[in-house]
Steps between C-alpha positions, in 0.01 A plus 500: 500500500637840408446665837700230674188376678387137468189308597519432874748782569426705812614860501469791739437234761126496410424430129519157341504494119231273348515561123560752228169663402634705208799668357544814280791701369565681828389257775330188608211433735532209743220320689622469856383440857542735793603250767411712805153593380434167320374698199578478125671807350625613164859633478616720213877475454702727275724288269871529591589637154284801574736605775741612228253755360540840672193601694324165469516403871364845590218464245411154641488636851285797385260253361476318832439829685234612252325165514505495877310828511212359286218363713258332267342153488615462137869559574735261678600635837872550551616360838884522484793620289865425542802350327659157483855472633616527133338852488213390282190677621162341550139601570269280711129522409184314591442211262177554320294198401374500141596495135773697334355767270631318188330182606176671580509674145564168342211344686264782392597444132366145504 
């Protein structure tokens, strides 16, 4: 895995990685479990290659702060933001149950 996190890994002493939910050009989203709260979470991790792009970490952290300020039932709640020991930042969000937009659109076309 690009972010140096593997299924079963525990990091920050409280998150266990379950699986990769998706990956794009800038980051990946992991399905994980908050061990202390016994709750599923989604963790967005910036890809290590993005650390080389000036301003990318700051942009990622601005995204986390902006998302944390949104209080709406249609937006995943941000619960944590930090960085792995390697310096790769991550955002922890509630894991929403449902279909991805692309899957929903495909379903509607049938």
